[in-house]
VMD Tcl script that draws the C-alpha trace (Angstrom):
set ca {
  {-0.14 -0.11 -26.64}
  {-2.44 -1.08 -23.79}
  {-2.35 -4.51 -22.17}
  {-4.88 -5.42 -19.52}
  {-3.26 -7.47 -16.77}
  {-5.49 -9.75 -14.71}
  {-4.79 -12.81 -12.63}
  {-5.74 -15.91 -14.59}
  {-5.06 -14.32 -17.99}
  {-3.18 -16.55 -20.41}
  {-0.35 -15.20 -22.55}
  {-0.37 -16.31 -26.19}
  {2.11 -19.10 -26.93}
  {5.49 -18.34 -28.49}
  {6.95 -21.01 -30.78}
  {10.74 -21.03 -31.02}
  {12.53 -23.33 -33.50}
  {15.57 -24.84 -31.79}
  {18.42 -24.61 -34.29}
  {22.12 -25.30 -33.96}
  {22.72 -21.62 -34.65}
  {20.44 -20.57 -31.77}
  {22.11 -23.01 -29.36}
  {25.68 -22.09 -30.30}
  {25.12 -18.34 -30.58}
  {23.26 -18.27 -27.24}
  {26.13 -20.09 -25.55}
  {28.71 -17.77 -27.09}
  {26.72 -14.63 -26.27}
  {26.52 -15.70 -22.63}
  {30.21 -16.72 -22.57}
  {29.36 -20.33 -21.87}
  {32.10 -22.20 -23.70}
  {31.17 -25.66 -22.42}
  {31.73 -28.03 -25.33}
  {28.30 -29.66 -24.93}
  {26.74 -26.44 -26.30}
  {28.75 -26.36 -29.56}
  {30.54 -29.68 -30.22}
  {28.20 -32.57 -31.09}
  {30.96 -35.19 -30.81}
  {31.97 -33.98 -27.33}
  {28.33 -33.90 -26.28}
  {27.88 -37.52 -27.42}
  {31.05 -38.57 -25.56}
  {29.46 -37.13 -22.42}
  {26.21 -39.06 -22.92}
  {24.03 -36.56 -24.77}
  {22.64 -37.38 -28.22}
  {23.60 -33.89 -29.49}
  {24.48 -30.36 -28.38}
  {21.87 -28.73 -26.16}
  {20.78 -25.25 -25.09}
  {22.30 -23.66 -22.00}
  {20.27 -22.16 -19.15}
  {21.30 -18.58 -19.92}
  {19.84 -18.80 -23.42}
  {16.64 -20.24 -21.99}
  {16.55 -17.43 -19.42}
  {16.89 -14.86 -22.20}
  {14.11 -16.47 -24.23}
  {11.80 -16.44 -21.20}
  {12.59 -12.74 -20.74}
  {11.86 -12.10 -24.42}
  {8.54 -13.92 -24.10}
  {7.47 -11.69 -21.22}
  {8.61 -8.41 -22.79}
  {7.05 -9.35 -26.14}
  {3.73 -9.62 -24.30}
  {3.91 -6.72 -21.82}
  {5.97 -4.36 -23.97}
  {9.46 -2.89 -23.82}
  {8.70 -0.61 -20.85}
  {8.04 -3.46 -18.43}
  {10.84 -4.20 -15.93}
  {11.75 -7.79 -15.17}
  {12.20 -7.84 -11.41}
  {12.74 -11.54 -10.85}
  {13.15 -14.52 -13.17}
  {13.21 -17.88 -11.39}
  {13.42 -20.85 -13.74}
  {14.22 -24.54 -13.57}
  {15.35 -26.66 -16.50}
  {13.97 -30.08 -17.35}
  {14.13 -31.83 -20.74}
  {17.01 -30.51 -22.88}
  {16.43 -28.42 -26.00}
  {18.13 -30.22 -28.91}
  {18.55 -28.97 -32.48}
  {15.63 -29.71 -34.78}
  {13.02 -29.44 -32.03}
  {10.69 -26.59 -31.16}
  {10.07 -25.01 -27.78}
  {6.63 -23.56 -27.09}
  {6.50 -21.01 -24.28}
  {3.18 -20.46 -22.51}
  {2.33 -18.33 -19.53}
  {-0.40 -17.34 -17.14}
  {-0.64 -14.29 -14.90}
  {-0.93 -15.69 -11.39}
  {-1.20 -12.43 -9.45}
  {-1.36 -8.67 -9.87}
  {-0.73 -6.29 -6.96}
  {0.97 -2.99 -6.23}
  {2.11 -2.35 -9.80}
  {3.62 -5.79 -10.28}
  {2.46 -9.00 -11.90}
  {3.69 -12.54 -11.48}
  {3.60 -14.87 -14.47}
  {3.97 -18.65 -14.39}
  {5.91 -19.73 -17.49}
  {6.33 -23.16 -19.06}
  {8.35 -24.13 -22.11}
  {7.76 -27.53 -23.67}
  {9.52 -29.35 -26.48}
  {9.11 -32.71 -28.19}
  {10.40 -34.67 -25.20}
  {8.73 -32.80 -22.34}
  {9.00 -29.67 -20.23}
  {12.20 -27.80 -20.93}
  {11.62 -24.92 -18.50}
  {9.21 -24.00 -15.72}
  {9.28 -20.96 -13.53}
  {7.91 -17.60 -12.55}
  {8.67 -14.09 -13.70}
  {7.83 -11.03 -11.61}
  {7.42 -7.83 -13.61}
  {7.02 -4.22 -12.60}
  {4.32 -2.79 -14.80}
  {5.21 0.59 -16.36}
  {1.96 2.44 -15.66}
  {-0.85 0.66 -13.94}
  {-4.31 2.06 -13.52}
  {-6.82 0.75 -10.98}
  {-8.33 -1.35 -13.79}
  {-5.00 -3.06 -14.47}
  {-4.43 -1.41 -17.89}
  {-0.78 -0.94 -18.83}
  {0.36 1.83 -21.19}
}
mol new
graphics top color blue
foreach p $ca { graphics top sphere $p radius 0.5 }
foreach p [lrange $ca 0 end-1] q [lrange $ca 1 end] { graphics top cylinder $p $q radius 0.2 }
display resetview
């Protein structure tokens, strides 16, 4: 697999259905037992209309988005994200990205994830490319 990495290149969007199972399993997998991530009644008592996704699940999905594009040999060096609109069950998050810079065997990608109520996540991911040639091709 060869991916050409150039500043300004857009990554294809990734559509992720937001299900109760995804929200709950992501919270459990990351050992986040806050009731707002698995108990709809408790979430409503705390002012939320439903359970919502935790930041660690979002972080994992952003990492998946990047490795799906660049391949399994890429190394995530830095993931810096900020949450906005919550991800609720029944919605869909669409991740998009753009390579903002390429230098010295690394690339920086600006990532945005939107859902039906706005931007869920924004941030940047710095990746170490596995094998970079002077043309920017990755193998």
